C-alpha positions as CSV (number, residue, x, y, z in Angstrom):
1,M,28.9,65.7,149.6
2,E,29.0,66.4,145.7
3,E,27.1,69.7,146.3
4,L,29.3,70.3,148.9
5,T,32.1,69.7,146.2
6,V,30.4,72.1,143.8
7,A,30.1,74.7,145.8
8,R,33.7,74.9,147.1
9,K,35.2,74.9,143.6
10,R,32.7,77.5,143.2
11,L,34.4,79.3,146.1
12,K,37.8,78.7,145.0
13,T,36.8,79.6,141.3
14,A,35.2,83.4,142.7
15,H,38.0,83.4,144.9
16,D,41.2,83.1,142.3
17,N,38.7,85.6,140.1
18,I,38.7,88.1,142.9
19,E,42.7,87.6,143.3
20,R,43.4,87.8,139.5
21,D,41.3,90.8,139.1
22,Y,43.1,92.7,142.5
23,Y,46.7,91.4,140.7
24,E,45.5,92.9,137.0
25,L,44.2,95.9,138.8
26,T,46.9,96.9,141.2
27,S,49.6,95.7,138.6
28,S,48.0,98.0,135.9
29,L,47.9,100.9,138.2
30,N,51.8,100.1,139.7
31,Q,52.6,100.1,136.0
32,R,50.9,103.3,135.3
33,E,53.1,105.0,138.7
34,S,56.3,103.5,137.1
35,R,55.8,105.3,134.0
36,L,55.2,108.6,136.3
37,D,58.8,107.7,137.7
38,E,60.2,107.6,134.3
39,R,58.8,110.6,132.8
40,L,59.8,112.6,136.3
41,H,63.1,111.0,135.7
42,E,63.2,111.8,132.4
43,L,61.9,115.0,132.7
44,N,64.7,116.2,135.2
45,R,67.2,114.8,132.9
46,K,66.4,117.1,130.4
47,K,66.6,119.7,132.6
48,H,69.9,118.9,134.4
49,D,71.2,118.8,130.5
50,I,69.8,122.5,130.0
51,A,71.4,123.8,133.3
52,E,75.1,122.0,132.0
53,A,74.9,123.7,128.9
54,Y,73.1,127.4,129.6
55,G,73.0,127.4,133.3
56,K,74.7,127.2,136.6
57,L,75.0,123.5,138.1
58,D,75.8,124.8,141.4
59,A,72.7,127.2,141.4
60,A,71.2,126.7,145.6
61,D,67.9,127.8,147.1
62,N,69.9,130.3,149.5
63,D,71.5,132.4,146.5
64,F,70.4,136.2,146.4
65,V,69.4,136.8,143.3
66,E,69.4,140.5,142.1
67,V,67.0,141.3,139.4
68,N,66.4,144.6,137.4
69,A,63.1,145.2,137.3
70,G,62.0,148.0,135.0
71,G,64.6,150.1,136.7
72,E,64.2,149.1,140.4
73,I,66.5,146.8,141.9
74,V,64.6,143.6,143.7
75,V,66.6,140.9,145.5
76,A,65.4,137.7,146.7
77,K,66.2,134.0,147.4
78,R,66.2,131.9,144.6
79,S,63.9,129.6,146.7
80,T,61.5,132.4,147.0
81,L,61.4,132.9,143.5
82,T,61.0,129.2,142.5
83,Q,58.8,128.0,145.2
84,I,55.8,127.7,142.5
85,I,56.9,124.7,140.5
86,G,56.2,124.5,136.8
87,T,55.6,128.3,136.6
88,R,57.8,130.5,133.8
89,L,59.0,132.3,136.8
90,E,60.5,129.1,138.7
91,A,62.1,128.3,135.1
92,L,63.3,131.7,134.7
93,F,65.1,131.9,138.3
94,S,65.9,128.0,138.4
95,G,69.4,128.8,137.7
96,R,69.4,126.5,134.4
97,W,69.1,129.1,131.9
98,E,71.8,131.4,134.2
99,K,74.4,131.9,131.5
100,V,71.7,133.5,128.5
101,L,69.6,135.7,130.9
102,Q,70.0,139.0,129.5
103,R,71.5,141.5,132.3
104,D,71.9,145.3,132.9
105,S,75.5,146.9,133.0
106,H,75.6,146.0,136.7
107,G,75.5,142.2,135.7
108,R,71.8,142.0,137.3
109,I,69.8,139.9,135.7
110,F,67.0,142.4,133.7
111,L,63.2,142.2,133.2
112,D,61.8,144.4,130.9
113,V,58.3,144.6,133.1
114,N,56.5,147.3,135.3
115,P,58.6,147.4,138.4
116,T,55.6,148.4,140.7
117,C,53.6,145.3,139.7
118,F,57.0,143.0,139.8
119,R,57.2,144.0,143.7
120,A,54.2,142.8,144.3
121,I,54.5,139.5,143.1
122,V,57.5,139.2,144.9
123,D,55.8,140.6,148.4
124,Y,53.2,137.6,147.7
125,L,55.9,135.1,147.6
126,N,57.6,136.3,150.6
127,E,54.3,136.1,152.3
128,V,53.4,132.4,150.7
129,I,56.7,131.4,152.9
130,I,55.1,132.6,156.2
131,S,51.7,131.6,155.5
132,S,49.6,128.8,156.5
133,E,46.2,127.3,155.4
134,D,44.1,128.6,158.4
135,S,46.1,132.3,157.4
136,P,46.7,132.3,153.6
137,P,48.8,135.3,152.0
138,D,47.0,138.6,150.6
139,P,46.7,138.6,146.9
140,P,49.3,140.5,145.0
141,C,48.2,144.2,145.0
142,V,48.6,147.5,143.2
143,E,46.1,150.7,142.2
144,D,43.6,150.1,140.1
145,E,45.0,151.6,137.2
146,Y,47.7,149.0,137.1
147,A,45.6,146.2,138.0
148,H,45.6,145.2,134.5
149,I,49.5,145.3,133.9
150,L,49.4,143.0,137.3
151,Q,47.1,140.5,135.6
152,R,49.1,140.4,132.6
153,Q,52.4,140.2,134.3
154,L,51.1,137.1,136.4
155,D,49.8,135.3,133.1
156,L,53.4,136.3,132.0
157,F,55.4,134.3,134.9
158,G,53.0,131.6,134.5
159,L,51.0,132.5,137.8
160,D,47.7,132.5,136.5
161,K,46.2,130.6,139.2
162,V,47.7,133.0,141.9
163,P,44.4,134.6,143.0
164,T,44.1,138.9,142.9
165,I,42.3,140.8,144.8
166,Y,40.1,141.2,141.9
167,D,38.9,137.8,142.2
168,K,37.2,138.5,145.3
169,I,33.4,137.7,144.9
170,P,31.4,141.0,145.2
171,D,29.1,141.4,148.4
172,S,29.2,137.8,149.7
173,N,28.9,136.4,152.7
174,I,29.7,133.1,151.7
175,I,32.7,133.2,149.4
176,K,35.0,135.8,151.4
177,D,38.4,134.6,150.8
178,Y,40.2,135.6,147.2
179,A,41.3,131.6,146.5
180,R,38.0,130.3,146.3
181,G,36.7,133.7,144.5
182,K,39.9,132.9,141.9
183,I,38.2,129.1,141.4
184,L,34.8,130.3,140.8
185,N,35.6,133.4,138.3
186,D,38.4,130.7,136.2
187,W,35.2,128.4,136.0
188,L,33.0,131.3,135.1
189,K,35.8,132.5,132.4
190,E,36.2,128.9,131.0
191,D,31.9,128.9,130.2
192,G,32.5,132.5,128.7
193,S,31.4,134.8,131.5
194,D,33.1,137.8,132.0
195,G,32.8,137.2,135.8
196,D,31.5,140.9,136.9
197,L,29.1,139.8,139.0
198,T,26.6,141.9,140.8
199,L,24.3,140.7,144.0
200,I,20.7,140.2,143.2
201,Y,19.5,138.1,145.9
202,R,20.7,137.3,149.8
203,G,18.4,134.8,151.8
204,S,19.1,136.4,154.9
205,I,17.7,139.8,153.5
206,D,15.5,138.9,150.9
207,G,13.8,135.8,152.4
208,L,14.8,131.9,152.0
209,S,11.2,131.0,150.4
210,G,11.2,130.3,146.6
211,L,8.5,133.1,146.1
212,A,11.5,135.4,147.2
213,F,14.2,133.8,145.4
214,H,12.4,133.6,141.8
215,S,11.1,137.4,142.5
216,K,14.6,138.6,142.8
217,C,16.1,136.3,140.3
218,D,14.0,135.3,137.4
219,N,15.0,136.7,133.7
220,K,18.3,138.3,135.1
221,G,19.8,136.1,132.4
222,C,23.2,134.2,133.7
223,T,23.3,133.3,137.2
224,L,25.7,132.0,140.0
225,T,24.1,130.4,143.0
226,V,26.0,129.9,145.8
227,I,24.8,128.3,149.1
228,E,26.2,127.7,152.5
229,T,24.5,124.8,154.3
230,T,23.7,124.9,157.9
231,C,26.9,122.5,158.6
232,G,28.9,125.3,157.0
233,R,29.4,123.1,153.3
234,V,29.4,125.5,150.0
235,I,27.0,124.2,147.0
236,G,25.5,126.1,144.1
237,G,25.5,126.1,140.7
238,Y,25.9,128.6,137.7
239,S,23.8,128.6,134.0
240,N,23.8,130.6,131.4
241,T,20.1,130.4,131.6
242,S,17.4,132.6,133.2
243,W,15.8,131.3,135.8
244,T,12.2,131.1,135.5
245,S,8.8,130.7,137.7
246,S,7.3,128.5,135.3
247,G,8.1,126.0,132.5
248,D,11.7,124.4,131.8
249,S,14.6,126.2,130.4
250,A,17.8,124.3,129.2
251,A,20.9,125.7,129.3
252,N,24.2,124.7,127.1
253,K,26.8,125.9,129.4
254,A,26.1,124.7,133.5
255,F,27.8,123.4,135.9
256,L,27.1,122.5,139.3
257,I,29.3,123.4,142.9
258,A,30.6,120.5,145.5
259,N,32.0,120.7,148.4
260,S,34.8,118.1,148.2
261,N,37.3,117.5,151.2
262,G,36.9,121.2,152.0
263,K,37.5,122.5,148.5
264,L,35.0,124.0,145.6
265,A,34.5,121.1,142.9
266,K,33.1,121.7,139.6
267,R,30.5,119.3,138.6
268,T,29.2,119.7,134.9
269,S,26.6,117.0,133.3
270,K,27.8,114.4,131.0
271,A,26.2,116.1,128.1
272,L,28.3,119.3,128.9
273,K,31.8,117.3,129.6
274,S,34.5,118.0,127.4
275,S,36.9,115.3,126.2
276,Q,39.6,116.3,128.4
277,D,37.4,116.1,131.4
278,K,36.5,112.5,129.8
279,S,40.0,111.4,129.5
280,Q,40.4,112.1,133.5
281,T,37.2,110.5,134.6
282,V,37.9,107.4,137.3
283,E,35.6,104.9,136.7
284,P,35.4,103.5,140.7
285,V,36.3,100.2,141.9
286,T,33.3,98.1,143.5
287,K,34.0,94.5,143.2
288,F,36.5,94.1,146.3
289,S,36.0,94.8,150.2
290,D,34.7,98.5,150.9
291,D,38.2,98.9,152.4
292,I,40.2,97.6,149.8
293,N,37.6,99.4,147.4
294,K,38.4,102.9,149.2
295,A,42.1,102.6,148.9
296,I,41.9,101.6,145.3
297,N,40.0,104.2,144.5
298,A,41.8,106.7,146.5
299,Y,45.1,105.1,144.6
300,Q,43.4,106.1,141.3
301,E,42.2,109.2,142.3
302,F,45.9,110.7,143.6
303,L,47.4,108.6,140.0
304,V,45.1,110.6,137.7
305,Q,46.2,113.8,139.7
306,A,49.6,112.8,139.5
307,E,49.6,111.9,135.9
308,S,47.6,115.7,135.4
309,E,50.5,117.1,137.3
310,M,53.0,115.3,135.2
311,L,51.7,116.5,132.2
312,H,51.5,120.1,133.3
313,L,55.5,119.8,134.2
314,E,56.2,118.4,130.6
315,D,54.1,121.1,128.8
316,S,55.5,124.1,131.0
317,F,59.2,122.8,130.7
318,K,58.2,122.3,126.7
319,E,57.3,126.0,126.4
320,E,60.2,127.0,128.9
321,Q,63.0,127.5,126.0
322,T,60.6,129.6,124.2
323,F,59.7,132.1,126.9
324,I,63.2,132.1,127.7
325,E,64.6,133.1,124.2
326,K,61.6,135.4,123.8
327,F,61.6,137.2,127.0
328,A,64.6,136.9,129.2
329,S,67.5,136.8,126.9
330,G,69.4,139.3,125.4
331,D,72.1,141.4,125.0
332,A,73.2,143.8,127.5
333,K,73.5,146.2,125.6
334,D,70.3,146.4,124.3
335,V,69.0,147.3,127.8
336,N,68.6,151.2,128.1
337,A,69.0,153.4,131.3
338,L,66.9,156.4,130.8
339,N,66.7,159.4,133.0
340,V,63.0,160.6,132.8
341,N,63.0,164.2,134.3
342,G,65.0,162.7,137.5
343,A,63.0,159.6,137.4
344,L,64.9,156.3,136.7
345,M,63.6,153.9,134.1
346,V,65.1,151.0,132.4
347,T,63.6,149.3,129.3
348,T,65.3,147.4,126.0
349,R,65.5,149.3,123.0
350,S,63.6,146.4,121.2
351,T,60.6,147.6,123.2
352,L,61.4,151.4,122.5
353,C,61.1,150.7,119.2
354,T,57.7,148.7,119.5
355,A,55.9,151.4,118.1
356,V,57.4,151.9,114.5
357,D,58.2,155.1,112.9
358,S,57.4,156.8,116.0
359,V,59.8,159.6,117.2
360,L,61.0,157.4,120.2
361,A,61.6,154.3,117.8
362,Q,64.0,156.7,115.3
363,Q,65.8,158.4,118.4
364,F,66.8,154.8,119.9
365,D,67.3,153.4,116.4
366,D,69.8,156.0,115.2
367,S,73.2,154.3,114.6
368,K,75.4,157.5,116.0
369,W,73.4,156.8,119.3
370,T,73.7,153.1,118.9
371,E,77.5,153.4,118.4
372,Q,78.0,155.5,121.6
373,G,76.0,153.1,123.8
374,C,78.2,150.6,122.5
375,K,82.1,152.2,123.0
376,A,81.0,151.7,127.1
377,P,83.3,148.7,128.2
378,R,81.1,145.5,129.8
379,V,83.6,145.2,132.6
380,M,80.9,143.6,134.8
381,E,80.6,140.8,132.4
382,W,84.7,139.9,132.0
383,T,85.4,136.6,132.7
384,P,88.7,136.2,134.9
385,D,90.4,135.6,131.6
386,Q,88.9,138.6,129.9
387,V,90.4,140.3,133.6
388,G,93.7,138.7,132.7
389,D,93.9,140.2,129.1
390,W,93.0,143.4,130.4
391,A,96.0,143.3,132.7
392,K,98.6,142.0,130.5
393,N,97.7,145.1,128.0
394,V,98.2,147.6,130.3
395,E,101.5,149.4,130.0
396,G,103.9,149.1,133.0
397,I,102.0,146.7,134.9
398,Q,104.7,143.4,135.3
399,E,103.2,140.5,133.7
400,D,102.9,138.2,137.1
401,V,99.9,140.4,137.8
402,S,97.9,139.0,134.6
403,S,98.8,135.7,136.3
404,I,97.7,136.3,139.7
405,L,94.7,137.8,138.9
406,R,93.7,134.6,136.2
407,E,94.6,132.0,139.5
408,N,92.6,133.8,141.5
409,R,89.6,133.9,139.0
410,V,89.2,137.6,139.5
411,T,85.9,138.2,137.2
412,G,85.1,142.1,136.4
413,R,82.8,142.8,138.5
414,E,85.1,141.8,141.4
415,L,87.8,143.9,139.8
416,L,86.0,146.7,140.2
417,S,85.9,146.2,143.3
418,L,89.4,145.3,144.2
419,N,91.0,147.9,146.5
420,L,94.6,148.0,148.1
421,D,94.2,145.4,150.8
422,G,92.5,143.0,148.3
423,L,95.4,143.3,145.6
424,K,98.0,142.5,148.6
425,M,96.0,139.7,149.8
426,M,96.9,138.2,145.9
427,G,100.3,138.5,146.5
428,I,101.2,142.1,144.7
429,E,103.0,144.1,147.0
430,R,105.3,146.5,144.8
431,A,104.0,149.9,145.9
432,G,104.5,151.3,142.2
433,T,102.4,148.1,140.7
434,L,99.5,148.8,143.1
435,C,99.2,152.4,142.5
436,L,98.8,152.2,138.5
437,I,96.6,148.9,139.1
438,L,94.0,151.2,140.8
439,D,94.6,154.1,138.8
440,K,93.4,152.2,135.8
441,I,90.6,150.5,138.1
442,N,89.2,153.9,138.4
443,M,89.3,154.5,134.7
444,L,88.0,151.3,134.3
445,K,85.0,152.3,136.6
446,Q,84.0,155.7,135.1
447,A,84.5,154.1,131.6
448,S,82.0,151.7,132.2
449,K,79.6,154.0,133.9
450,E,75.9,153.4,132.6
451,I,75.0,155.5,130.0
452,V,71.8,157.2,130.6
453,T,69.4,158.7,128.1
454,L,67.6,162.0,129.1
455,I,63.8,162.0,128.3
456,E,62.2,165.7,129.4
457,H,58.9,164.6,129.8
458,S,56.3,163.9,133.2
459,P,57.5,160.4,134.6
460,Y,53.6,159.4,135.0
461,C,52.8,159.8,131.6
462,F,56.3,158.4,129.8
463,G,55.7,155.5,132.3
464,K,52.3,154.9,131.0
465,I,53.8,154.8,127.4
466,L,56.3,152.4,128.2
467,D,54.2,149.8,130.4
468,H,52.2,149.7,126.9
469,L,55.0,149.3,124.8
470,C,56.2,146.5,127.3
471,L,52.6,144.8,126.8
472,K,52.5,145.5,123.4
473,R,55.6,143.7,122.6
474,L,54.7,141.0,124.6
475,H,51.6,140.5,122.5
476,S,53.8,140.4,119.4
477,L,55.8,137.8,120.4
478,G,53.2,135.4,121.5
479,L,53.9,135.8,125.5
480,L,50.5,137.3,126.2
481,S,47.2,136.2,124.2
482,E,44.9,138.9,125.9
483,E,43.8,142.0,123.4
484,L,45.4,145.0,124.9
485,T,43.5,148.2,126.1
486,L,44.6,151.8,125.8
487,P,46.7,152.7,129.2
488,E,44.4,154.0,132.0
489,V,45.5,157.4,132.8
490,R,44.3,159.3,136.1
491,D,41.7,162.3,134.9
492,S,44.5,165.0,136.3
493,K,46.8,163.6,134.1
494,K,44.8,162.9,130.6
495,K,45.7,166.2,128.8
496,T,49.5,165.6,129.2
497,F,49.4,162.5,128.4
498,E,47.9,163.0,125.5
499,K,50.2,165.5,124.6
500,V,53.5,163.3,125.4
501,V,51.7,160.3,123.3
502,K,51.4,163.2,120.4
503,V,55.1,164.0,120.5
504,L,56.5,160.9,121.1
505,L,54.2,158.4,118.9
506,S,50.5,158.0,117.9
507,W,48.0,155.3,118.7
């Protein structure tokens, strides 16, 4: 009986220990989740404060957002432009910076970017909405000569995780989709490879024997091996050391490819793990029953993932203000419309003056030109109070007209759209007053027309110069890290391009 008592006590002790361990572990996990909730609440509070100070508190997903992207007008729903949370693009169109965003003379948000590439990004976002996992959207796509600009624009807007057609693994029958190609290319870049891949071996053609493999793959330098199993799983690996048929060779950069829950996962050896990888390592729980172990381990994995996502959102918000200040804010007077032999292009004077001391920079840095550009009234930007002040100062118009316009909260944009019926609906009935107001509104329309500067050069060549200057300015502001290359120009245009460059600037 004494032995039974001891055994019972031992069982109770073991039970109590397990119960205590379970309580401590789950309490710790719950505390981490609570801290996540607190961090999310704090982040949302900061975003609300920013919106209150600089933005539009009533910004809604269904708002139509008008964007002037380098001269091309793009209109999209706010929800379309903000669907990829935590990106610079989402921050830009979230509404919380609405009051400080740079605008053109018509009050549209102005972005000093290549319009073709921005249109490709918006088209991609439109397709994301109507796509599914089984039928993913086609990546943003432009002609090859603009591919480097598209990639930099994706980086600029924090869309570096968006795949492009250039992420497809060439000649692969296994990695056929762009998304998985993007994942592999990103891993290769992390390990120092340029991702420029050439097919050297295919088992279905070259044979599945070890001899066939080594005859094709030995002494080829860095290699990426991708294998599809008979059950459809994708595995493989990368090494920066050549395959060899004899002896062993060590690689200082390598990783394995595993198929985890239908997605590609990267696995590195302990020797190659970065400190960041180690911090994200989750030790599996094994001390409880299988069901509880699985539940806790799944909870831990999702918690680590959520913490990583939270850190990304916090970091994104920290750099958000810098991005808005450097790229998206500015005076409307700095936005210049250019008539390039009939083609409309819009950019900022800051971009045009990037090539310091060039003919182009001097043209747009001229004080007389600046004064001329500032004479046009920015009626589109007028507030209701400014509209009221304007009406009050128009000779011959009764004072109550100013009050009526203020009471109806008429903005400058609305003022320019007013017609006879609109004025009557607000209670302005006197015929003479109506005629006088309409006449003055027409004069405002003429005076506020956009000043367009004529550039007598090939639109194609000048557009290439403009693209380069835009990227150069973004690079100088620290918004793009990759070194710039000279514009890629079609062979048929190279001679003309060189002449235009020689006239306007020198590189």
